[in-house]
Each structure stands twice: as C-alpha cells, then as structure tokens.
N, C-alpha and C positions, 0 to 999 in steps of 0.2 A: 412502624415497623420493617416492613419488610424493605423497603423505601433504605433506607440507614440505617443497614445491616446492609444488601451490597454498597450502601456508597464510600462504606468502612471496609471491605472486602475491596472495593477499586482504591481507596487511600492505603492499605500494608502491600498492594499491586506492586502501587503507585512508588511508595517508598518503598519497597525492599530495596536488594539491590541483586542487580543481573545477572542471570543464573545465565547455562546456554538453547535451552530450550527459546528463552526470552528471544534472544539471540536469532535463528532457528527461523522461530511465529516469525519475524520482525522480516525478516531476509526473505518469506513466503509471502509477506502480506505484503512491503513494498516489491514485492516485485510484478505478482498480479494489480498492481493496482497503479505501479509506472507504466506496466505495457496496455495500460486503461487510459491512465492524464496520456502519454505521449501517441495513441494509437488517434486520438478525438481530436486532442487537442492540434494534435498536423491537418483533420480534416477538417474543422469545425475553422479554424487558423488561418491556417495555410491556403496559398495560392489554388487555382483550380483549375481544371483540372488536373490530377494528379496519380497518378499508374499505383494501380497494389500493392506492389513492388518496395516502394519508396515509403507506405505510408507503413508495410511490418518493420522498416527501419528503422524510419522513430520508433516505434513501438517496445521495440529490441532496441534500440538507447536507449528511451526512458525506464525499462527495464534495466537495467544492470543499473544504472544512476541509484533508479527506486532501489532498488536490495544493498548498497550497497550501504548509503545513507539504513533502508533499515536495520546494519547489520552494527554501526556505527551507531544509531538511533531509536537500535526496536522498541521499549515501549514507547516513545513520539509516535514516530509510524507506524507500526500497533495500529492505539487507539482514530490518528490522521487520515490513513487508509485502510483502517480498514472499510469504511461503507464501498470505500469507489473497487477495493480489490475483490466485489463477492457482485460486482454487476455481468447480468447475463447469467448467472448459478442458478437459478428457481426456473423450476418444473416448469 
C-alpha cells in the first residue's frame, strides 16, 4: 500500500504541467549535479597532472550546462541528477 501510494504520487507529479517551482528545483539540482560531473569527470578522464584552476573551470562549465538543461527539462534532470547533486553533503 505504501509503495503504491508513493508511485502514484510520482506518476501524478511526472505527468503534471511544469511549474516555476519545478524549473527552479531543476536549475539547482542540475547545477549541483553538473558541477560534480564536470569536476570528477575531468579528474577521472582527463590527462594528468592538471592544475586546480582547470579542474574548477571544468566543474563550473558543466554546472552551467546542466543548470540550463535543468531549467529546460526540470523533471528529467531532477530525477537523473538528484543522487549526484547530494554527493558530499552528508555529515
């Protein structure tokens, strides 16, 4: 019963029209997730050694791109990037 109720809530949210709150949430989640993707992606896939400034620039570039995508597609980016966006936030 609990799982069915939760899935119906998600289904209703997914099919509902996009609100300004969804766009702001997508923007924030997209930006935070994009920063981590750019930062860790550059460290893992790029040539090393690399300076700290270059790693931060890659993180900021990915953050801007994913924030724009989060504004354009807020529900999709919220679902896909939410686990990545909370990386490193735990106590």
